[in-house]
C-alpha positions as CSV (number, residue, x, y, z in Angstrom):
1,X,0.0,0.1,-0.1
2,X,0.9,3.5,-0.7
3,X,0.8,5.7,2.7
4,X,-0.3,9.4,2.5
5,X,-0.6,11.6,5.4
6,X,-1.4,15.5,5.7
7,X,-2.8,17.8,8.6
8,X,-6.1,18.0,7.1
9,X,-7.9,17.4,3.7
10,X,-5.5,19.3,1.4
11,X,-3.5,16.0,1.0
12,X,-6.2,14.5,-0.9
13,X,-5.2,16.5,-3.7
14,X,-1.9,14.4,-3.6
15,X,-4.0,11.3,-3.1
16,X,-6.4,12.2,-5.9
17,X,-2.9,12.5,-8.1
18,X,-1.5,9.4,-6.9
19,X,-4.6,7.6,-7.9
20,X,-4.8,9.0,-11.5
21,X,-1.2,8.2,-12.0
22,X,-1.2,4.7,-10.2
23,X,-4.4,3.4,-10.7
24,X,-3.2,0.0,-10.2
25,X,-1.8,0.2,-6.6
26,X,-3.3,0.4,-3.2
27,X,-3.5,3.6,-1.2
28,X,-4.2,4.5,2.4
29,X,-4.7,8.2,3.2
30,X,-4.5,9.7,6.9
31,X,-5.8,13.4,7.2
32,X,-5.3,14.6,10.8
33,X,-7.8,17.0,11.0
34,X,-8.2,16.9,14.8
35,X,-4.8,18.6,15.2
36,X,-4.6,20.9,12.2
37,X,-3.3,23.2,11.4
38,X,0.2,22.2,11.4
39,X,1.5,25.4,10.4
40,X,1.3,27.0,13.7
41,X,2.9,24.4,15.9
42,X,6.2,24.3,17.2
43,X,8.8,22.0,15.1
44,X,9.1,19.5,17.9
45,X,5.3,19.0,17.9
46,X,5.2,18.7,14.2
47,X,8.0,16.0,14.1
48,X,5.9,14.2,17.0
49,X,2.8,14.3,14.8
50,X,4.6,13.0,11.7
51,X,6.0,10.1,13.6
52,X,2.8,9.1,14.8
53,X,0.9,9.7,11.4
54,X,3.8,7.4,9.6
55,X,3.6,4.8,12.0
56,X,-0.1,4.4,12.0
57,X,0.2,4.1,8.1
58,X,2.9,1.3,8.6
59,X,0.5,-0.4,10.9
60,X,-2.2,-0.1,8.1
61,X,0.0,-1.5,5.5
62,X,2.0,0.9,3.9
63,X,5.3,0.0,2.2
64,X,6.0,3.7,1.2
65,X,5.1,7.0,2.8
66,X,4.2,10.2,1.3
67,X,4.4,13.3,3.4
68,X,1.5,15.3,1.8
69,X,2.1,18.2,4.1
70,X,4.4,20.8,3.3
71,X,4.8,21.8,6.8
72,X,5.6,18.5,8.1
73,X,8.0,17.9,5.1
74,X,9.7,21.1,5.8
75,X,10.3,20.2,9.5
76,X,10.3,16.3,9.7
77,X,11.2,14.7,6.4
78,X,15.0,14.2,7.4
79,X,13.8,12.7,10.8
80,X,11.5,10.2,9.3
81,X,14.0,9.1,6.8
82,X,16.2,8.6,9.8
83,X,13.7,6.5,11.8
84,X,11.7,4.6,9.7
85,X,13.2,1.9,7.2
86,X,11.3,2.2,4.2
87,X,10.9,5.0,1.1
88,X,9.7,8.5,1.9
89,X,8.6,10.9,-0.3
90,X,7.7,14.6,0.0
91,X,6.0,17.3,-1.9
92,X,8.8,19.7,-1.9
93,X,11.6,18.5,-3.8
94,X,9.4,17.5,-6.9
95,X,7.8,21.1,-7.0
96,X,11.1,22.6,-6.4
97,X,12.7,20.8,-9.6
98,X,9.5,21.6,-11.5
99,X,9.5,25.6,-10.6
100,X,13.2,26.0,-11.5
101,X,12.9,24.1,-14.8
102,X,9.5,26.4,-15.6
103,X,10.6,29.7,-14.8
104,X,12.3,31.9,-17.4
105,X,13.1,35.1,-15.5
106,X,14.5,33.3,-12.7
107,X,11.9,35.2,-10.2
108,X,10.0,32.6,-8.2
109,X,7.3,33.2,-5.8
110,X,6.3,30.7,-3.1
111,X,3.3,30.7,-0.8
112,X,2.8,28.5,2.2
113,X,2.0,28.2,6.1
114,X,4.0,30.3,8.3
115,X,6.1,27.2,9.4
116,X,7.0,26.2,5.9
117,X,8.1,29.9,4.8
118,X,10.1,30.2,8.0
119,X,12.1,27.0,7.7
120,X,13.2,28.4,4.2
121,X,13.4,24.8,2.8
122,X,12.0,26.2,-0.5
123,X,14.6,28.8,-0.9
124,X,17.4,26.7,0.2
125,X,16.2,23.9,-2.4
126,X,15.8,26.3,-5.3
127,X,19.0,28.1,-4.8
128,X,20.8,24.5,-4.7
129,X,19.4,24.0,-8.1
130,X,19.7,27.4,-9.7
131,X,22.1,29.9,-7.2
132,X,21.0,32.9,-9.2
133,X,17.2,32.6,-9.1
134,X,15.5,34.9,-6.5
135,X,12.8,33.6,-4.2
136,X,10.0,35.5,-3.0
137,X,8.2,33.9,-0.3
138,X,4.8,34.7,1.2
139,X,3.4,33.0,4.5
140,X,-0.3,32.6,3.9
141,X,-1.7,31.5,7.6
142,X,-5.4,31.8,6.8
143,X,-5.8,29.9,3.7
144,X,-5.3,26.1,5.2
145,X,-8.2,26.9,7.7
146,X,-10.5,28.3,5.1
147,X,-9.9,25.5,2.7
148,X,-10.7,23.3,5.8
149,X,-14.1,25.1,6.6
150,X,-15.0,24.7,2.8
151,X,-14.6,28.4,1.8
152,X,-13.5,28.0,-1.5
153,X,-15.2,30.5,-3.5
154,X,-16.3,33.1,-0.5
155,X,-15.8,36.7,-1.0
156,X,-13.8,36.7,2.4
157,X,-11.1,34.1,0.7
158,X,-11.0,36.2,-2.7
159,X,-10.0,39.1,-0.7
160,X,-7.6,37.4,1.4
161,X,-5.9,36.0,-1.5
162,X,-5.6,39.2,-3.2
163,X,-3.8,40.9,0.0
164,X,-1.4,37.9,0.0
165,X,-0.5,37.3,-3.5
166,X,-0.2,41.1,-4.0
167,X,3.4,41.5,-3.0
168,X,4.4,38.6,-5.2
169,X,2.7,40.2,-8.3
170,X,4.6,43.5,-7.5
171,X,7.9,41.3,-7.5
172,X,6.8,40.1,-11.0
173,X,7.2,36.4,-10.4
174,X,6.8,34.4,-13.4
175,X,6.3,31.1,-11.5
176,X,4.5,30.4,-8.4
177,X,4.7,27.5,-6.2
178,X,1.6,26.4,-4.3
179,X,3.7,25.5,-1.0
180,X,0.7,23.7,1.0
181,X,-1.3,20.8,-0.5
182,X,-4.7,22.9,0.6
183,X,-3.9,25.4,-2.0
184,X,-4.6,23.5,-5.2
185,X,-8.3,23.9,-4.2
186,X,-8.1,27.6,-4.5
187,X,-5.9,27.5,-7.7
188,X,-9.0,28.9,-9.9
189,X,-8.9,32.0,-7.5
190,X,-5.1,32.2,-7.2
191,X,-4.5,32.3,-11.1
192,X,-6.5,35.5,-12.1
193,X,-5.1,37.2,-9.0
194,X,-1.4,36.4,-9.7
195,X,-1.7,37.2,-13.4
196,X,-2.1,34.8,-16.2
197,X,1.4,34.7,-17.3
198,X,2.5,33.2,-14.1
199,X,2.8,29.5,-14.1
200,X,1.1,28.1,-10.9
201,X,3.1,24.9,-9.7
202,X,1.0,22.1,-8.0
203,X,3.0,19.6,-6.3
204,X,0.5,16.8,-6.0
205,X,1.1,16.3,-9.6
206,X,4.9,16.5,-9.6
207,X,5.3,14.1,-6.5
208,X,2.7,11.7,-8.2
209,X,5.1,11.6,-11.3
210,X,8.0,11.1,-9.1
211,X,6.4,8.2,-7.6
212,X,5.7,7.0,-10.7
213,X,8.9,6.6,-12.0
214,X,10.4,5.4,-8.9
215,X,8.1,2.6,-8.9
216,X,8.9,1.9,-12.4
217,X,12.7,1.3,-11.5
218,X,11.9,-0.7,-8.4
219,X,9.3,-3.3,-9.6
220,X,9.9,-5.6,-6.9
221,X,8.4,-2.8,-4.5
222,X,5.7,-2.0,-6.6
223,X,4.6,-5.6,-6.5
224,X,3.9,-5.4,-2.8
225,X,1.7,-2.2,-2.9
226,X,-1.8,-4.2,-2.8
227,X,-2.7,-5.6,-6.0
228,X,-6.2,-5.4,-5.2
229,X,-6.1,-1.6,-5.6
230,X,-7.7,-1.1,-2.4
231,X,-8.1,2.5,-1.4
232,X,-8.7,3.5,2.4
233,X,-9.1,7.2,3.7
234,X,-8.7,7.7,7.3
235,X,-9.1,10.9,9.5
236,X,-8.8,12.1,12.8
237,X,-11.9,14.3,13.0
238,X,-15.1,14.1,10.6
239,X,-17.5,16.9,9.8
240,X,-19.7,17.8,7.0
241,X,-17.5,20.3,5.7
242,X,-14.8,17.6,5.3
243,X,-16.8,15.1,3.7
244,X,-18.0,17.9,0.9
245,X,-14.3,19.0,0.2
246,X,-13.4,15.3,0.2
247,X,-16.2,14.7,-2.4
248,X,-15.4,17.7,-4.3
249,X,-11.6,16.8,-4.5
250,X,-11.9,13.2,-6.0
251,X,-15.2,14.0,-8.0
252,X,-17.2,11.5,-6.2
253,X,-18.4,10.1,-2.8
254,X,-15.6,9.1,-0.6
255,X,-16.1,7.1,2.6
256,X,-14.0,8.7,5.1
257,X,-13.4,6.5,8.4
258,X,-12.6,8.6,11.7
259,X,-9.8,7.0,13.9
260,X,-7.7,8.0,17.0
261,X,-3.7,8.4,16.7
């Protein structure tokens, strides 16, 4: 089974992309809604949550893990790789590679939670690949909670997005990385407010492509990922808004099972 975790519903965008790229494999998703958002938590707390989430997925049969939470990836990915003996993927590295390959002007914008932006992980990884690229980062602490509440097309959400994106638009970025897996749900609002000439990078598609290439090179592992194509979705809290957002993401009715971690 492919194990995927996030702080909430945003990581379901990754799960959907993985489903589409690798429909032949089983998948387990865990959304930690009871403890969301991660972006306002301390690094120690985030790392502890990430350990618990990973352990839960392994106990459910996961043979590899995708950290579908940018905050957890920025803080805890190295820790998880040291502590768990299985392949661990995260959404940051493939998105960075795509952004660097896409940008023509060398001016890249990044939006994310406060914890992700404060970690400087995007800037470090981008400059590791392209030292002369200028990176403009903008924390957007209100966006993930708005998505969790299902406020995907509210006037207030549009106003907040305009405020967050204005500094990046003034910097004339030609590429914008969505540094939180909640943000693809706002892409139709983000694109017109950042400008149609700016390429928006969705990490969910990039990590799914990376995983597909990895499994093609590792057929022995691929054969272990549940040939019955089973898909299971767990959350640590369950609300009507969560169900509605999950159904919107997948375009079908999704069964969510509530569990305690």
